[in-house]
C-alpha positions as CSV (number, residue, x, y, z in Angstrom):
1,M,-100.8,-139.7,-54.9
2,E,-100.5,-142.4,-53.1
3,E,-103.8,-143.7,-53.5
4,I,-103.3,-143.4,-57.4
5,Y,-100.5,-145.4,-56.9
6,N,-102.0,-148.1,-54.6
7,L,-105.1,-147.9,-57.5
8,V,-102.7,-148.2,-60.3
9,L,-101.1,-151.8,-59.0
10,S,-104.5,-153.0,-58.0
11,F,-105.3,-152.2,-61.9
12,G,-103.3,-155.4,-62.9
13,T,-105.5,-157.9,-60.7
14,L,-108.3,-157.0,-62.4
15,A,-109.0,-160.1,-64.0
16,G,-112.7,-159.2,-64.8
17,F,-111.7,-156.2,-66.4
18,A,-108.7,-158.4,-68.8
19,A,-111.6,-160.7,-69.4
20,F,-113.7,-157.9,-70.9
21,V,-111.0,-156.4,-72.7
22,A,-110.6,-159.4,-74.9
23,V,-113.4,-160.2,-75.5
24,L,-114.1,-156.8,-76.1
25,I,-111.4,-156.9,-79.0
26,N,-112.7,-160.2,-80.4
27,V,-116.0,-159.3,-81.0
28,L,-114.1,-155.7,-82.8
29,K,-112.3,-158.4,-84.6
30,T,-115.4,-160.5,-85.7
31,F,-116.9,-157.4,-87.0
32,G,-113.9,-156.3,-89.0
33,V,-113.1,-153.1,-86.6
34,V,-109.8,-154.6,-85.5
35,K,-107.5,-156.4,-88.0
36,D,-104.9,-159.0,-87.7
37,G,-102.1,-157.9,-86.2
38,Q,-103.8,-154.8,-84.2
39,A,-105.3,-156.8,-81.1
40,P,-102.4,-155.7,-79.3
41,K,-102.6,-151.6,-79.7
42,W,-106.5,-152.6,-79.2
43,S,-105.4,-153.7,-76.1
44,A,-103.3,-151.4,-75.1
45,I,-105.4,-148.5,-75.7
46,L,-108.8,-150.3,-73.7
47,N,-106.4,-150.7,-71.1
48,L,-105.3,-147.4,-70.8
49,V,-108.6,-146.5,-71.1
50,G,-109.6,-148.4,-68.8
51,L,-106.9,-147.3,-66.0
52,V,-108.1,-143.7,-66.6
53,G,-111.6,-144.5,-66.3
54,L,-111.1,-146.2,-62.7
55,T,-108.7,-143.3,-61.5
56,V,-111.1,-140.6,-62.3
57,A,-113.9,-142.7,-60.8
58,K,-112.4,-143.2,-57.7
59,I,-111.7,-140.1,-57.3
60,V,-115.0,-138.6,-58.2
61,W,-116.4,-141.6,-56.0
62,P,-114.1,-142.4,-53.3
63,D,-116.2,-145.3,-51.9
64,L,-116.2,-147.0,-55.2
65,G,-115.5,-150.6,-54.8
66,I,-113.0,-151.7,-57.4
67,N,-113.7,-155.2,-56.7
68,H,-117.1,-154.9,-57.5
69,V,-116.6,-153.2,-60.7
70,D,-114.2,-156.0,-61.7
71,A,-117.1,-158.4,-61.3
72,V,-119.1,-156.6,-63.5
73,A,-117.0,-156.0,-66.2
74,G,-116.6,-159.7,-65.9
75,M,-120.5,-160.6,-66.0
76,V,-120.5,-158.5,-69.0
77,A,-117.4,-159.9,-70.6
78,G,-119.2,-163.4,-69.9
79,I,-122.7,-162.4,-71.3
80,L,-120.8,-161.2,-74.5
81,V,-119.0,-164.5,-75.3
82,V,-122.7,-166.0,-74.9
83,V,-124.2,-163.4,-77.1
84,L,-121.4,-163.6,-79.9
85,G,-121.0,-167.5,-79.8
86,Y,-124.7,-167.0,-80.3
87,V,-124.6,-165.0,-83.5
88,M,-121.8,-166.4,-85.0
89,Q,-123.5,-170.0,-84.7
90,I,-126.2,-168.3,-86.5
91,V,-124.1,-166.9,-89.7
92,V,-121.9,-169.9,-89.5
93,S,-125.2,-172.1,-89.7
94,S,-127.0,-170.3,-92.5
95,K,-123.3,-170.2,-94.3
96,T,-123.0,-173.7,-94.2
97,H,-126.8,-174.4,-95.6
98,T,-126.3,-172.4,-98.2
99,A,-123.1,-174.0,-99.2
100,L,-124.4,-177.5,-98.8
101,S,-127.3,-176.4,-101.0
102,E,-125.3,-175.3,-103.9
103,A,-122.9,-178.3,-103.7
104,H,-126.5,-180.6,-103.9
105,I,-125.5,-182.8,-100.9
106,P,-128.5,-184.9,-100.6
107,L,-130.4,-184.7,-97.0
108,I,-127.9,-182.5,-95.5
109,G,-128.2,-179.3,-98.2
110,K,-131.7,-180.0,-99.0
111,S,-134.1,-177.4,-99.4
112,F,-137.9,-177.7,-99.4
113,S,-138.8,-174.3,-99.8
114,T,-139.2,-174.1,-103.5
115,E,-141.3,-177.3,-103.4
116,I,-143.5,-176.0,-100.7
117,F,-144.1,-172.8,-103.0
118,L,-145.2,-175.1,-105.7
119,N,-147.6,-177.1,-104.1
120,N,-148.7,-173.7,-102.2
121,L,-149.8,-172.1,-105.2
122,R,-150.9,-175.7,-106.7
123,E,-153.7,-175.5,-104.2
124,I,-154.0,-172.1,-105.1
125,N,-154.5,-172.1,-108.5
126,P,-155.4,-175.8,-109.0
127,D,-157.1,-174.8,-112.9
128,D,-153.6,-173.4,-114.1
129,E,-152.0,-177.4,-113.4
130,A,-154.8,-178.6,-115.2
131,S,-154.7,-176.1,-118.1
132,A,-151.2,-177.1,-118.4
133,S,-151.6,-180.5,-118.5
134,E,-153.6,-179.9,-121.7
135,N,-151.1,-178.6,-123.5
């Protein structure tokens, strides 16, 4: 019983796991799973799951190094931050381009897609352009 008590006390010092929970909640917020105001509830649930999981793991594998598990959780949190940042850059860049294109802001929102398509079409069917100019 004293082992579990010490495990619970040391659980509060696991910075890597705390970072993992925070990042996971932010990822879930980004994708609409966690709504505004629900983060504290999700944090409590995820921390409880982590504590129970760590306790069970420590019982099953007594030689399990808690600091190693915490370090891995911290690395996973770091990876999630990078992946989430990358995904958000792609989404924000696309939406910004669309907004600027629709606003017809010169140079910033310019798209050459239509012009390139029409030029390629003219190269494929040069006769169509000649017959169009005759009319």
